N, C-alpha and C positions, 0 to 999 in steps of 0.2 A: 504494500500500499504505500501512498504518497508520505513523505516524511523524511526523517533522519535517523539513521541507524548508527549507533556508536557500539563497537566493541572493546574489550580490554584483553591485553595479553601479557606474558612476562617475557622481558628481553632474555635473549640466550647468549649473550656476551660473545666474545670478550670485549671488555671495556676499554682496552688500549691497543694500539697497534705496534707499540716497541716490543721486542721478544728477546730478552736475554735468556739463554739456555740454563742458566743457573736458577731462573725464575720458575721453572717447571715443577710439577708435581706427578708423583706416583701413586694411582689408588688400586687397590685390590679388594674386590667384593663380590657381592652377588647382583646378576643382572638376568633380565628377561630372556635375552638370547645372546649369540656372539661366539667367537672363537675361545677356545679353552687351552690352547696350545701356544699361544703367543700374545704378546702385549701388543694393543693397538694405541698409536699416537692419534688423538684427537684435538681440534681446536676450536671447539664450540659444544655447548650443549646440543644442538641440532646435528653435529657431527657424532656425537656420542649416542644419540638416538638412533641415527642411521645404522650405526654398528651394534649396538647392544639394546636398542629397544627404549620403551617408555618406564616410568614409574611402575614398581612393584611395591605391594605391601610388606614383603618379607626382607626387604634389604634396604639399606640407606645409601647405596652407591650413587644412584640417580640424582637425590637432592643435593647431596655433597658436592658432585660434580657440578651441579647447577650452580650452588653458592659459590664454587671456585671461579667459574667463569665470569658471574656477575660481580665478584668482589675484586676482578682485576687479573684473574688467571689468563693466560694466553696459550698454553698448551700443555697437556699431561698425557702420561700413558695409563692405560686401563689394563687390569689382568681380571679376566672373569674366573670365578670358582664355581664348580658345581661338587655334588656330593659323591661319595664312593660308590654308590650305587646307579649312577646316571647310566643310560642307554647309549648306544651308538647313535649320533646323529640320524634324523629320519631322512629316509631316502625314496625314490620312485625309479624304476627302470623301464624304458620304453624299448619294443623290440621293432625288428624290421618286417614282421609277419611271420619269421621262423624263429630267429634267435634274438638274443639280447643286442641292443645297438648302442645305447647310451643311458648312463646312470646320472641323476641329479640328486647330489648330498647336501642336506642342510649344513650351513657353518655353525657348528655346535649343536648339542642336544637341548631338549626341552619341548614342552608342549605347543610352543610356537611354530613348531614344523608343521602341525596340521594347517596353519594358516597360509601355507604356501602351495600353490597350485600351477601345473604346467600344462599347457596345451600344444599339440603338434598339428598343423594343418597344411594344406597345399599353399604355396607361395602363389603371387600373381604372374610369374613368370613360369614357362614350361619346366618340368623336371626340378622344381624347387619346393623348399618347406620352410615355413615359418614357425619359430617357437615363441610363445607368448607366456610372461611369468606374472602371475598375480600374488599379491600378499594382502591378508586382510579384505579380499574381494576388490581389490583395486589393481588394475593393471600398472606394473611398475616397469616393465622391459619388454620389448620384442626384437627380435633378430632381424627381422626383414627376411627378404628372401635369400636362402642359403643352398648350395648345390652338393653339399657335402655334410657328413657328421663332424668332420674335422673343422669346418667353417662355424658351425652351430657352437660347438665347443670353445673355440677361439673368441667368439662374440660374447658369450658369456664370461670368460675370463678376462676379457677387456673392458666389460661394463662396470663402472664404478658401483652402480645400483644393483646389478644383478650378483656380483661377486661377494657381495657383502651378506647375502641371503643364501646362495648356493655355488656349489663347483660342480663342474660337468665332467664327465670323464668317459672315455670310448670304451665298449665293449667289443665283442668279437664280431657281431652282426653287421649286416650292411645298412644301406641308407634307412634312416628310422622311418617307421609307418605314421600314418595319422593317428590322433588320439584326441579325445575330448579331455576338458580340464581334469587334471588328476592330482590329488593331494599327496604331499610327501607322506610317509608312514610316521605314526605316532611315536613320541621319544619321551622319555622322562629325565629330568636333570638332577633329581634327588636333592634338591636345594634344601630340604628340612633336615637333612643329616650332615650338613657342613659343619666342620668342628674348627676350632683354632688351627689345629694340625694342617687341615686342608687348606686354610687362608694363608698360613705361613709359607706353605710349598707354593703357593700362587706367587710369593715375592720372587722366586727363582726365575719367573719370567722377565723381570727387569734386568735385564743383563748390564754388564759395565759400559757397554759402547753407548748406552743412552745417556751418559752424563750425571752430573749432579742434580740436586733438587731435594724436595722434602716429599718423604715416602708416608702413607699412611692407610689404615684399613678402618673404615667405620663401622665394622660390623664386629660384635662379640668383644664388647669393651671391658669384660670384666675377667677376662682370660690372660693370665700371667703368661701363658706359653707365647700367646700372639705378640704380647708387649716385648718378651725377650727376642723373639725373631725378627721384629720390626728393628730394634736396636742394633743386633747382630748385622742385619742387611745394611743399615745405615753406615756403621763402621766399616764394613768390607767394600762398599761401594762408593764412599766419601759423599754420603748424602745424610740428611738429617730426619728422625724419626718424631713424627707428631703423636702424642699419646693423649688419651682421655679417659675419663670413668665413665660408669654407668650414668643413665639418666637418673634424676632425683637425688643426687649426692649433694649434701650441704658443705660449706667451707671446711668444717672438722673432718667430714670424709675425706675430702679432696687431700688434705694435709695428711691424713693416715695412708691415702694410696700412695701419694709420694715417697712417705717413709717407707712404705714396703716394696715400692719399686727399688729404692736406694738400697735396701738391705737385701734383696733377692738378685737384683743385676747390679753387680759391682763395676763391672769393666764397661767402658765406652759410652758412660751416660753424658758426656760431652756432646754426644750426637744425638741427644734427646731432649725434647721439652713437653711439659705437661700442662694442659689447658682445660679451665673450669670456668663456666659450667656449660652446658648444652645450649643451642641457639635456637631461636624460631624463625623459619622461613618462609615466605609466602607462597601459595599455592595457586594453581589455575582458577581456583574459586575464590571471587571476589572476598575479603573479609576473614578467610580461613588460612590459619598458619599451622605450618608443621614443625615439630619439635625435632631436630637433629643433633648430631654429633657437630662440635666446632670444626672438624678438619677442612671442609672445604672453605669456610670463612677464612680460617688461619693461612691455607696455604694460598688463597687469593690475595690477602693483604701482603703475604711474604712476596709473591709475585709483583704485586703493585710496587712494593718498596725497591725490589732489585730492578724493575724496568724503569723508575723514575729516577733512581739513585745509583744503586748498585748493592753487592752483596754486604757493605758496611752498614747499611741503613737498617735499624731495628724496626721490626714490623710490629711496633706499638704506637701507643700516642696518637697524636693528630692524623698521622697518615692512616691509621687503622680505622678512622670513621666509616662504618657501615653504609654502604650504598644500597644493599639488597637485603641483609638481614635485619629482622624487625624487632627483635627483643632477645634477652635472656630468660633462661629458665628460673634463675633466682637472682635477684639483684644483691649486689656485694657493696657493702658500705666501706669506708676508708679504714676501720679497724681491722675487719677480716681481710680486706685486700692488703694491709700490711702483714697480717698473720700468713697469707698465702704465699707472699713474695718472700717472706724469710725462710719459707719450707720449700722454695723452688717450684710453686705452682703459679702459672701465669693467668690471673685473673681476667676473665671477659667482663667488662663493667659498662654501665649506664652513665656516660660524663657528658654533661651539657646536652642531655637529651639525645645523645647519640651512643649506639653501641661501639666499644672501643676495645682493643686488648690493652691490658694495663699491667704488662709484665714481660720481660725479655730474658728469663732465666732459662739456662740449661740445668738438667738434674745432676750435673757434676758435683762432686764432693770437691774437687780441686778449683775452688774458687779464685784463687789467685790467677789461673790461667784461664779457666773456662766458666767463669760465673755467668756470662751471658752467651746466649746460643749464637749469636752472630760472631764470636770468635771462631767457632768451629765452621761455621758458614763461609768466615774467609779463608781459613785453611783450606776446605774442600775445593773452593774457587781455584787457589793457587796450585793445589796438586792436579786438578783435572787440566786447567790450562796448561801447565807445564809439560803434563803428559802428551797434550796435542801438539804443542808447539815443538817439542823435541822429536816427535814422530818423524819428522822430516829429515832430522838429522841422522838417524839411524843408518848404518852402512856407509856413512862418511868415511873417507880415508883418512888415517891417522899418519901425517906427513912428519919429518923432521923438524918442521918450524910449529907444528902443534896448533894450527888454524882451528882444528876442530874445538879448542878450548874457548877461542875467543868467539865462536858462533854459537855454543852452547851458552855461554855467559850473558851474550847479548840478547840471546832469546828469553832467558829467565829474566832479565832486567825488564824485558819488554812486557812481561805479564806483572811484574811487581810495581812498576813506576807508576802505571794508571792508578794503582790502588793508594800509593803514596800521595799522590796529587790530589786524590779525592778525600784524603784524611783517613781512610781505613787502616793505613799502618801510622804508627806514633813515631814520629821524628824526635829526636833529641836536642836540645839546644842548651847552651849555657845560660847563666843569669844575664849575660849582656848581650843575648841574641845569637851568639856564635854557634853554628850547627856542629853537632857531635856526629849524628850519623843520619841516615835516611828513613830509619825504621826497618830497613832490612840491609843484608849483605848477600852478595853472590860470589862464590869462589869456584873457580874450575882452572887449575893449573898444575904445574910438574909435582907440586908438593903432595897434592891429591892422587897423583896419577904417575907413580913409578913406571919406568920401562917395561919391568916384567909384568905388570898388571896391563899396560896398553898391548903386549905381545899376546895376551889372552882375549883381547877386543874389548875389554872394559874401560869406558870412560866415566870418571866420577866427578859430580859436581855436589856443593853445598849452598844451601839457602838458609839463612837465618832471618826471622821477621818478628816485630813487634806489633801485635793487634791493637789498635786503639779500644779504649773502654767505652762503656756507655753511660752517659748521664740520666739516670732514673731517678734522682731524688734532688729536689732543689730547696734549700734551706734559707729563709729570708727572717732576720730578726728585725721587728718593727718596734722602735721605742717612741713612746708618747713623752713629749715634755710638756710642762706647765707654763702657763704665759711669762711667769717670772724666770724661767730657766732657758738656758742655751739648747738649740737643737742639735742633737747628737749626729 
């Protein structure tokens, strides 16, 4: 009818165009569909949904990824986990009238397979076939005219849309015969049986080639096994682990959790940070919010800080003003905020009517070196960037003039100098302003590389760095003077 119709929707991010690889996140969890044997890199919620489906009531992965992109994230890797009793992915095989010709197999198990239908019919040109793919009763792909099975298979493989749903493989038969729409066989992903052990195994899909970032599992927040796996993974791959407790914890519970983690997981806690409480995110239904773990919000704010400034910028304070998250499960006042900070729990608070992260602590007991999570973040950045820049120097000839030493040292300085210039590394000066050092040192010379070592093909270098601290407390002493006194 005549008039005006207005609809509302939720933005699917990302909220910034700048991408630093260090800003990325790694999420492992439960999804409606998608591969289970490889991690997938996604660039938006829409991209996630194209690969892994929509919101499901049995997992937090979807809303956590949504909050990541809405709060500033630009790219993340996803690892889908299914239960131990999961079926093989659903499939359907078409024949040539006598023998099997082509098999179409779903990308991953789950009852979603039943929503995939395939039809084969005569093409518009002589001796051709056309294959049409439907998902949830919507045609999403058609091959057009094909002359051979190999051509059909190639078109499925080269289609971004079709390859996210099915793979096509050749069988022994000849050119495939016509067929009406046929669904893939049913399949069960046994998601109800997923345990912390299965989720921890899913972390293995995030190999070292993907670089640094923050790793998270929004599922099963009460499992010590999973927390330890996240910390071990972060240490092994130069990443950071974001940890959280169950929904419903108060500040005292969160402190108990931090102390329990520190007692049970002694090593490598400089790679881990604990955040409390859970947060509320909007849904597609106006006025209805959903309680979710804080992982996506925190990872999104970290991405925002990295992309706008660099790895030295704490993802807390003003920069963490929520753009998407609408509230917190329990409000934390200043007294409880101080108690949480003293016990290495990063509070998520409402400050000036905005949700903010109000803590930058790691869980490490080595507070002189790793009080703040950004310290390990900067070290991770240096490790990963050094590895990558030196990759090009591997197999360089070691000549008598040792030019390789100069090359290696120059490349390492190129990694460290931008950090110094940005303030990430703490330069030392005398009281009269004379520079003592640049906050880093690089050494690669004959002293580190005796000829006997060079003869074995090993070239050694040494880097020292002093990471800047974080100003998370400001004390101001305000003194009132009376009318007859001087102002202090």
